[in-house]
N, C-alpha and C positions, 0 to 999 in steps of 0.2 A: 505494499501500498502505499509505504514510505516513497518507493523506488519509484511509483506512478505519480505519486505527487511532484516529486522533483523533477521528473522529466515533462510534468505537466507545464511547469512551473519557468523550466527550458526552451519550451516551446512557445510558452506567452512573452517571453523575453525576447523570443527570437523573431518573434511578430512585429515586436515593437520597437526592436532596433532600426535606426533606419538607415536608407538606400547610399551604398556607396556616390561618390560625386564622379559624375563624368565631364569630361569636355572633349570637345571635337575644336582643335586648332587649325585655320586655315587659310588661305593667301586670297585676298581680295585684290584685283588687281582691273585695271581699264582707265579710262578717261572719263571726260564728261560725256562723252557719246553714247558709252557701252562699257560694259562689264563685266566680269567671268570672274569665276571662285574655283578653288581646287582645295580638297584634304591634302592637309598635310600630317595630320596623326591623332588619333583618339587615343584617351589618356584616362584613368583611372586615378585621382588625386587621392594623395594619403587620409584626407580627413572625411567623414561622412558627410551626405549631402545635409546643410543647415538651415535648410528652409522648414515652414509648418506644410505637414503633410495634406491638409486641406486647401492650400493655397497655391496647386499646383498650375491652375489655368488663368490667363493675364486678362481680364476683360476690359482693361483702362482704357487702352485704344491709342497707346501712347506709343511715340517712336516712329525714326522713318523706315525702320525694319520689325520684324516679326518673325518669329521660329516656332513652329511644332516640331511636336515630337509624338509620332501616331504609333499605334500598337501595329504591326501589320496582317497580324491575325484578326482583326476586328475591325481596324481603320479608326479605332478610338484614341481620340486625342489624350496623352498622358502628361503633356506639359507644353507650357508655353508663354514668351516672354517676348513682349516690346522693349526694342531699344534703339540707341542710335549710334553712329560709328566715327572712329577720324576717316574713313574713306568716305562715308557720306558726307563730312564735311569740306575736305578737300574735293570733292567732285565740282563744289561750287566756287573755287576759285581760279582765276586767271591760265595759271598753270596747269589745269584740267582740259585746257581747250588744247592745248597745244602738243600737251606729254604722255605718255601712259606712265603709272607708278604702278606698284603692290605693296599691302599692307596685309600686316598679318591681324590677325581677329580670333575671335573663340566664341563658341556656345556652351554655357555649362549647365546642367540638368541632372535630376537624381538619376542610376544606374538603372535602366530597364530590367524585367526579368527575362524577357525574348527577346525577339528581331523587331526592329522598329524603322520607320523611317523619321529622318529628319529634312522638314520642310523650311528653306528659306523664303521671306516673301518679303517685297517691295513696296514704299507707295508709290500710285502709279498720278499722272497729271489731276486725276479728280479725287485723289487721297485715299483712293481703294487701294487695299494690301494684293499683290500679285506675287505669285511665285516667281522666282527667279535660281533657285540653287536647289538642288535633294541628293540626299543620299539614302543610304542602306549599313544600317548597322547590327550586329548580330553579338550578343553575350560573350558568345562561344570563339568569336574570332582572335586567334593567337599573336595579332598583331599587335593589339590593343596593348600601350605603353602600360605597366603595374606596376612598374619600378619608380622609389619614391624619387626625386628631384634632392638635390641636397637641403638639410634645412639651414635656413638662411639665418638665423637667430634663436634665441629663446623668444616662446611669446609669451607678452606681454599681455595681464589683461587688467587693464585700464578702468573698467567699470563691468563687472558681472552681474545682471538682474536677474538671471534666468536660463534654462536651460535655449541652445542657440533654435533650435524647429519654434521655441515661442517668442521669440525676439527678433528684433531688424539688429543682425548683426555685422557693425560696421567695423573694418580696418583700418588703420592709418598704419601707414607703412611708409619708413623713408629712404629717401635716396639722396646720396652726398654725404654721407655720416662717414667716420671712420670709426672703426671701432672704439677708440677713446672717445669718440663724439656721442656713443651711446647712451650716457647720462644726459647728454645734450637732449637727444630725440624725446626721451624718456618726460624731460621737462617741457619739453617744445608742446608733444601731442596734448599732456596731461592739461597743459592752460588754453590750447586751442578749445580742445574738450568742453571746458568748463565754459570756456565762451558761446560756441554751439547751443549748450542748455541754460544761458541765460535769455537764450533769444525763444519768444514764440514763434510757433507752436511746439516747438521741441520741449522748453522750459517745463511745460505740464505734461509732458510727456517722455520724463527723461527715463523711469521706469520700463519704459518698452525697448530699450536700447540695450546692449550689451557692445563693449567698444574694446576693440584689440588692439594690438600695437606689434609690430615685428622691424628690425631693421639692419636689413643685409650689410656689413661692410664694406665701405667704401676704401679703395686704395688713396683716392685723394677726398681733401675736403672739397664740395660744392660740386654743381654741375654743368655743362656744356654750356656758354653764351657765345655761339658761333659769330654773332654779330661787333662782339668785343674781342673776338680773337681769342677766347675760351673755350676747349675742347676738351672733355671730359669723358672715360669710358664708366662709369657710373653702375652699379649692378641692375638698376631698370630702367638705366637709357634715356634718362628725364634729362631734355635740354629747353632753354629759352628759342625764340626765334622759329616756334613752330609756324608753317606758312609764311615765313617771313615777316610776323608780326612777332616785335620785339618783346612783348610781354607776355606772348600765348607760351605755357609751359604745359609740354605734352612728352610723351615717349612712344617712339613706334617701334621697340621691343617688345610686344604684347607677349611671346613666349617665356622671356626673362621674367615680366611682371607676374604672370600667373603659376608659373612653377614658385616664385619665391610665397608669392599669398597664398597658394595652396596649402599650405601650412598653417593657416588659419581657416577658423569656421566663420565666412563672410558671404555678405549679398552685396554689401558695397562698401565701396575700397576710396581712400582718400591718400595722395599721395606728397608728402610733407619733404620739400627738399630743402636742403642744407642751403640757403642763401639769403641777405639780404634785399637785393634788387624787387622789387614788386613786379609779381608775376603769377598765373596761376589758369587754369583751364578746368571744365566741366563737362561731360560727353553721358549722356542718358544711359541710365543700365553700363556704363564700364569704367569709369574712375574721374574721379575730379583731382585735381594739383594744385598746391601752394607752397608760394615759398615763406618759410619759418619765420624771415627775422624781419623783414621790412614792418613797417608801420602800421601800414593798411592789411596784414596779415589778419587779423579779428574780423576784418568784414570779408576778404577772400574766402577765408575758409567757408564760411556762411554760405556764401553768396555762389560760390563753384560748385559745393556740394549740392544745395539746391538744384542744380541743370542735371547734376549726375540722380540723385535720389528721385526726383519728380518729375524731372523732364522741363523744367522751368524754361522759357524763352529768356534771352537778355531783354529789356525793356529800354535799354537806351539807343540811342540813334545818333550820334554827333561825333562817338567818337571813328576812330579809322581801325577797319577789320580789315581781315583778307579775303570774305567773301564777295562776290560779285552780286549785285540786286538781280532779283527777276522780275521783268516788264509786267508779270500778272500778280495782283493780288490774292495768293490763294487764300485760303483758311487753315491758320497756322495747326497743325496736332499739339500742339503743345499750349498749357490749360490757360496761360496767364496773357494771352496774345490774341487779338483777332481781327481779322478783316469786316467784322460786322460794326458798323457804329451803332447801333440800336443795343448793341452788349448783350446778345441772347445767350452768349456763351453762357456768361453768369449772371444771368436775369434775376436768381432768388438774391443775390447780393447788393443787386443795386437799390442807393438812398432813396428815397420817396421823394417824385417829383423832379428827380434831377434831371438836366435837359440831355439830350443824347444828339450826335455828341456831346461831351462835357468842355465846356470853356476853361481855360486854364491858360496860366502867363507863358504862353508857348514862347513868344518872339522873344522878350526878355531873357529866358533861358537858350534859346538858338542863339543869339549874340553873343551872350557872354561864351557859351560853350565855344564857339565855333573862333573866336579869338582866341581859347585857349589851348585848342588844339592847334591852331598856327604855331604857337612858340613853343610847343611837345614839338612839334617836326622839327623845329631849327632848332632846336636843342640836340635832339638826333642827329641830324645832318651835321653837326659844328662838334658831335662827340663830347659836350660839355659835361660837366661833372653830375654825376646820378641825384646828389641835395638839390639842382635846382629843378630836376621832373620834381620831385618830391615836394616843392617848396609849392609847385604848379596844383599838385594833388592838395595841398592845403587851402590854399586860396578858391578853389573851385569847390571843396568842402564846403569852406564858410561862405562861399554865395549859395550854393543851393541850399544850404537849413535857412539862410536869411529870406529868400526868395519863396521859397516852396513849405519851409514848416516842420516841426517834428511830432506833431500831436497827431496821434493814430485816431482818437476819439473824433476831432472835430474833419478828417478827414472823409468827403463823398467819395462813394463809390458808383462810378459811371461808366465812361467811356472815354478814355482821355488819346487825342491823336499823338502818335508818334512812339513808336515799340518797334520791336523785332528787327534792330539797325534801320528803320525807314521813317523818314519825317513824316510821311504821309500815307494814307491808306491802314495801315496799322492799328490800334488801341489796344491800351491797358486798363488795366480797371481802375487804379487810383491815380493822383497826380504824382505819387513819390511810393518809392519801393527800394528794397534794398536788391531788387534788380534792375534798378533805375539809374540811382545813384550811391555814392561811397557818405552821404551826411548821415547818422545815425537816427536813421527809420526804423520801424518796422516793415514786416513782408505786407503788401497790399494784401488786399479781403482775396482776388483769384489763387496767390501763392499760397496765402494760410490755408483755404480749403484742399488747394491740392498736395501741399504735404502732410496735412492732416490725415485726408483719403489714405496716403500713402502710409504713414505711421499703422494706421489700423491697420489695412489691408494686409500688412508684414509681421505681425504681434498679435497674441493671444495671451 
């Protein structure tokens, strides 16, 4: 009888155990006019799947791309996720019109019990997802990489609120930190984590998160910044100057990043690069980046994480960006920008009797911002000291605070023209927001709603 009970307990434990984590690494190649996909490898990561077992199907309709894992025997969808990608951003640059490039990407999902078909889809001009690639996978395939990669560093529990399957699992991973600088990384990570949880809606939902830390040792301190002649081979391959944009930090070494990150139970990831120069980036469903020691790191850490975590669009439109504007004004998939001046995307958030579109101090804002941008271009062209650029940031912050204010309770929710890198044709829900300026303001109504929805969906 005792043996039977023990066997029953063992069987129930096995049933309750989370599945392994599978990762499909592939190459995404092409130009602005065409793209192709090619399998690199299938990997079984060293840690179990960290997601909640009832939240396998993504119904958010977010992302430029979307993938499904379908059971081959029944055609039932076992898992799905929307996401954006480095390639998806690059294809809108001028370079993509004249040259082809290849980028590394990955799809992560719970290991299936039997053969599956992975379907990758992309939005068409009408915003509908269309299949662009497909592959068949079998758990019995002996080419699946099951050997774990080298463990990059001890795992840090920066905040553990519960089992990974019941929490939002955020990994803060360092790049450009030497072995001796690992204590600095932990201090930086804890400082920025606390600032994230001081901002709504993360503040009131702090216990919905686990936060982990990893810090692969770098041979040299700092990361690459080619525009100033600085080149580094950091463990994760992060660099300033992505797509020719001086402040944009990305890594194009996805496999190195994923192998290192696989030693943490993560669903979301922010790369903390060891540097003083203003910079960062955020790609929905992939990763976010931020330079640790810049005065605006607290703002950037939150701003870029919001891109990555909830697919929020940039609401600013006067800054220089690498992307080329589209002549059409298609409805963005991002939840905080719309082409509809009546604000139907966030109709339930609109303030009573607010005019649509909503008047705001647009001309004064644009006149000042364009003047600041001209000064920035001059500083960059003349390679003047970084402190001059920081002084412009402070000047801009002070102006925006004075012009737009900081009181979230008096801020109207409407449809304010200017968003998504465009001065006209796109609208945001409030006059100011973390996704719009660097002055100390909260997230706008549409952003808060989107962030809260993602927190609730990813935790129990």
